[in-house]
C-alpha positions as CSV (number, residue, x, y, z in Angstrom):
1,X,-23.7,-41.1,38.7
2,X,-26.9,-43.0,38.0
3,X,-26.2,-46.4,36.5
4,X,-26.9,-46.8,32.8
5,X,-28.4,-49.6,30.7
6,X,-25.8,-49.7,27.9
7,X,-26.8,-51.5,24.7
8,X,-24.5,-52.6,21.8
9,X,-25.2,-53.9,18.4
10,X,-22.7,-56.5,17.3
11,X,-21.7,-56.3,13.6
12,X,-20.2,-53.0,12.7
13,X,-20.3,-51.9,16.3
14,X,-18.7,-54.2,18.8
15,X,-16.9,-56.0,16.0
16,X,-14.7,-54.4,13.4
17,X,-15.3,-54.8,9.7
18,X,-12.7,-57.7,10.0
19,X,-15.0,-59.4,12.6
20,X,-12.6,-58.8,15.5
21,X,-12.7,-57.0,18.8
22,X,-10.5,-53.9,19.4
23,X,-8.6,-54.1,22.7
24,X,-10.0,-50.7,23.5
25,X,-13.6,-52.0,23.1
26,X,-12.9,-54.9,25.6
27,X,-11.2,-52.4,28.0
28,X,-14.2,-50.1,27.8
29,X,-16.7,-53.0,28.6
30,X,-14.6,-54.0,31.6
31,X,-14.6,-50.5,32.9
32,X,-18.4,-50.2,32.5
33,X,-18.9,-53.4,34.5
34,X,-16.6,-52.2,37.2
35,X,-18.7,-49.1,37.6
36,X,-21.9,-51.1,37.9
37,X,-23.5,-50.3,34.6
38,X,-25.6,-53.0,32.9
39,X,-24.2,-54.1,29.5
40,X,-26.7,-55.6,26.9
41,X,-26.4,-56.9,23.4
42,X,-29.0,-56.2,20.8
43,X,-28.6,-57.8,17.4
44,X,-30.3,-59.3,14.4
45,X,-28.2,-62.5,14.9
46,X,-29.7,-65.7,16.3
47,X,-28.4,-67.5,19.4
48,X,-25.8,-69.7,17.8
49,X,-24.2,-66.9,15.9
50,X,-24.3,-64.5,18.9
51,X,-23.2,-67.1,21.5
52,X,-19.4,-66.7,21.0
53,X,-19.7,-62.9,21.4
54,X,-21.9,-63.3,24.5
55,X,-19.5,-65.8,26.0
56,X,-16.3,-63.9,25.2
57,X,-17.6,-60.6,26.6
58,X,-19.3,-62.3,29.6
59,X,-22.6,-60.6,28.9
60,X,-25.8,-62.2,30.4
61,X,-28.5,-60.0,28.9
62,X,-29.1,-60.0,25.2
63,X,-31.8,-59.4,22.6
64,X,-31.6,-61.4,19.5
65,X,-33.3,-61.7,16.1
66,X,-34.2,-58.0,16.1
67,X,-36.2,-58.3,19.3
68,X,-38.1,-61.5,18.7
69,X,-36.2,-63.1,21.7
70,X,-34.6,-61.7,24.8
71,X,-32.5,-63.3,27.5
72,X,-32.0,-61.9,31.0
73,X,-29.2,-63.6,33.1
74,X,-29.2,-66.2,30.3
75,X,-32.8,-67.1,30.9
76,X,-35.4,-66.7,28.1
77,X,-37.5,-63.6,29.1
78,X,-39.2,-62.7,25.9
79,X,-40.3,-64.5,22.7
80,X,-42.5,-63.7,19.6
81,X,-43.4,-66.4,17.2
82,X,-44.4,-66.0,13.5
83,X,-47.7,-67.6,12.6
84,X,-47.6,-70.6,10.2
85,X,-50.4,-69.0,8.1
86,X,-48.4,-65.9,7.4
87,X,-45.2,-67.8,6.8
88,X,-47.0,-69.9,4.2
89,X,-48.1,-66.7,2.4
90,X,-44.5,-65.4,2.5
91,X,-43.3,-68.7,0.9
92,X,-45.9,-68.5,-1.8
93,X,-44.9,-64.9,-2.8
94,X,-41.2,-65.7,-2.6
95,X,-41.8,-68.8,-4.9
96,X,-43.7,-66.6,-7.4
97,X,-40.9,-64.0,-7.3
98,X,-38.0,-66.4,-7.4
99,X,-36.7,-65.0,-4.1
100,X,-34.9,-66.8,-1.2
101,X,-36.1,-67.1,2.4
102,X,-34.2,-68.2,5.5
103,X,-36.1,-69.1,8.6
104,X,-34.8,-68.7,12.1
105,X,-35.6,-70.3,15.5
106,X,-33.9,-69.3,18.8
107,X,-31.3,-71.9,18.1
108,X,-30.8,-72.3,14.4
109,X,-31.8,-71.5,10.9
110,X,-32.3,-73.0,7.4
111,X,-33.0,-71.7,3.9
112,X,-36.3,-72.7,2.4
113,X,-35.4,-73.1,-1.3
114,X,-32.8,-75.4,-2.6
115,X,-31.0,-72.8,-4.8
116,X,-29.4,-70.2,-2.5
117,X,-29.7,-67.4,-5.1
118,X,-27.5,-64.5,-5.9
119,X,-28.8,-62.0,-3.3
120,X,-28.5,-64.5,-0.4
121,X,-25.1,-65.6,-1.5
122,X,-23.7,-62.0,-1.9
123,X,-25.2,-60.9,1.5
124,X,-23.7,-63.9,3.4
125,X,-20.3,-63.8,1.6
126,X,-19.9,-60.1,2.3
127,X,-20.2,-60.8,6.1
128,X,-18.1,-64.0,6.0
129,X,-21.1,-66.1,7.0
130,X,-21.8,-69.7,6.0
131,X,-24.8,-70.1,3.8
132,X,-27.6,-71.9,5.8
133,X,-28.5,-75.5,5.0
134,X,-31.5,-76.3,2.9
135,X,-34.5,-77.6,4.8
136,X,-37.9,-77.2,3.2
137,X,-39.7,-78.5,6.3
138,X,-37.8,-76.4,8.8
139,X,-40.6,-73.8,9.2
140,X,-43.2,-76.5,9.7
141,X,-41.3,-78.4,12.4
142,X,-40.1,-75.4,14.4
143,X,-41.3,-72.2,16.1
144,X,-40.1,-69.5,13.8
145,X,-39.2,-66.2,15.4
146,X,-37.7,-64.4,12.4
147,X,-37.2,-64.8,8.7
148,X,-34.7,-63.3,6.3
149,X,-36.0,-62.3,2.9
150,X,-33.7,-61.8,-0.1
151,X,-35.4,-59.8,-2.8
152,X,-35.1,-56.6,-4.9
153,X,-36.2,-53.5,-3.0
154,X,-38.7,-52.6,-5.8
155,X,-40.4,-56.0,-5.2
156,X,-40.9,-55.6,-1.5
157,X,-44.5,-54.2,-1.9
158,X,-45.5,-57.6,-3.1
159,X,-44.9,-58.9,0.4
160,X,-47.7,-56.9,2.1
161,X,-48.4,-59.4,4.8
162,X,-50.4,-57.9,7.7
163,X,-48.5,-59.7,10.5
164,X,-45.0,-58.8,9.2
165,X,-42.8,-55.8,8.9
166,X,-39.5,-55.7,7.1
167,X,-36.2,-54.2,8.3
168,X,-33.3,-53.8,5.9
169,X,-30.0,-55.0,7.3
170,X,-28.0,-55.3,4.0
171,X,-28.3,-54.2,0.4
172,X,-29.5,-57.7,-0.4
173,X,-31.4,-58.7,2.7
174,X,-34.3,-57.8,4.9
175,X,-35.3,-59.2,8.3
176,X,-39.0,-60.3,8.6
177,X,-40.2,-59.8,12.1
178,X,-43.6,-59.6,13.9
179,X,-45.3,-56.2,13.3
180,X,-45.3,-55.6,17.0
181,X,-41.7,-56.7,17.5
182,X,-38.5,-54.8,17.4
183,X,-35.1,-54.4,19.1
184,X,-36.4,-51.1,20.6
185,X,-39.6,-52.5,22.2
186,X,-37.9,-55.6,23.6
187,X,-34.9,-53.5,25.0
188,X,-37.3,-51.0,26.6
189,X,-39.4,-53.8,28.2
190,X,-36.3,-55.6,29.6
191,X,-34.8,-52.3,30.8
192,X,-38.0,-51.3,32.7
193,X,-38.3,-54.8,34.2
194,X,-34.8,-54.3,35.6
195,X,-35.5,-50.9,37.1
196,X,-34.2,-48.6,34.3
197,X,-36.0,-45.7,32.7
198,X,-35.9,-44.9,29.0
199,X,-33.5,-42.0,29.7
200,X,-31.1,-44.5,31.2
201,X,-30.6,-46.4,28.0
202,X,-27.4,-45.7,26.0
203,X,-27.3,-47.4,22.6
204,X,-24.5,-47.9,20.1
205,X,-25.5,-49.0,16.6
206,X,-24.8,-48.7,12.9
207,X,-27.5,-50.3,10.7
208,X,-31.0,-49.5,9.6
209,X,-32.5,-52.1,12.0
210,X,-31.0,-49.8,14.8
211,X,-32.9,-46.7,13.9
212,X,-35.9,-47.2,16.2
213,X,-33.7,-48.0,19.1
214,X,-31.5,-45.1,18.3
215,X,-34.5,-42.8,18.6
216,X,-35.9,-44.4,21.7
217,X,-32.8,-44.4,23.8
218,X,-31.8,-41.7,26.2
219,X,-28.6,-41.3,24.2
220,X,-28.3,-42.9,20.8
221,X,-24.7,-43.2,19.5
222,X,-24.1,-43.9,15.8
223,X,-20.8,-45.5,14.8
224,X,-18.7,-43.6,12.2
225,X,-19.3,-46.4,9.8
226,X,-23.1,-46.2,10.3
227,X,-25.7,-45.8,7.6
228,X,-26.6,-42.2,6.8
229,X,-30.2,-42.7,8.1
230,X,-28.8,-43.9,11.4
231,X,-26.5,-41.0,11.9
232,X,-29.4,-38.6,11.2
233,X,-31.3,-40.1,14.2
234,X,-28.3,-40.2,16.6
235,X,-27.5,-37.9,19.4
236,X,-23.8,-38.5,19.0
237,X,-21.7,-39.7,16.1
238,X,-18.5,-41.4,17.2
239,X,-15.6,-42.9,15.3
240,X,-15.9,-46.0,13.3
241,X,-15.9,-49.6,14.7
242,X,-12.3,-49.8,13.4
243,X,-11.1,-46.6,15.1
244,X,-12.0,-47.0,18.7
245,X,-15.5,-45.6,18.3
246,X,-17.0,-47.3,21.4
247,X,-14.1,-46.4,23.7
248,X,-13.9,-42.8,22.5
249,X,-17.6,-42.1,22.9
250,X,-17.8,-43.6,26.4
251,X,-14.7,-41.7,27.4
252,X,-16.2,-38.4,26.1
253,X,-19.3,-39.1,28.1
254,X,-17.3,-39.8,31.3
255,X,-18.8,-43.3,31.5
256,X,-15.4,-44.8,31.7
């Protein structure tokens, strides 16, 4: 069998809704490695929040911040930086609209406005995350690779900034990434650099920020708990992240 480039989202995919690993998921990953397949993580998380997952699963290739950074064998291989000019415009609009913005680097993040706001608070609490510290100068002093915008969906047209595109990851939050950046484009680039073709990519995901990669992959697999739009783009719909979805799909495909 030709070796596969097998890509996993983290939240709602590798992790259960209780933020734990199923024993069957870990068993499946060990089996994939034993058979020589390449295992990759692709997530909207930054490095600090993804590191424990990467370390526990012993994975050395990972795409973070929705494709803005990518590591191969733990070495930075891809990076996209948001321009200060466009960030300043984003801040001005958010201030006018009373919305919250969080800025991310490869190694950390901070919220821009002192008051966290209801949308940010609900989004972070629903995932069990700690609300980022307030640092109004964070974006000036660091290279920003992604932002998170917390606004009402009907207000998004106000944020028509040429450099940016917006990807929903939660009812209350959107990722702000470079227009030319995405999980899909970075994964394809890294796969090709490592000798894999598009048809060799197998992807597991559940969120709206997974749709492009779901369509691009040779086989796109939506978790049973995935958003409806994700399932519509998938080649296979497996069981949920709480019900051995990864193990069952890989077993049915004879990959383990």
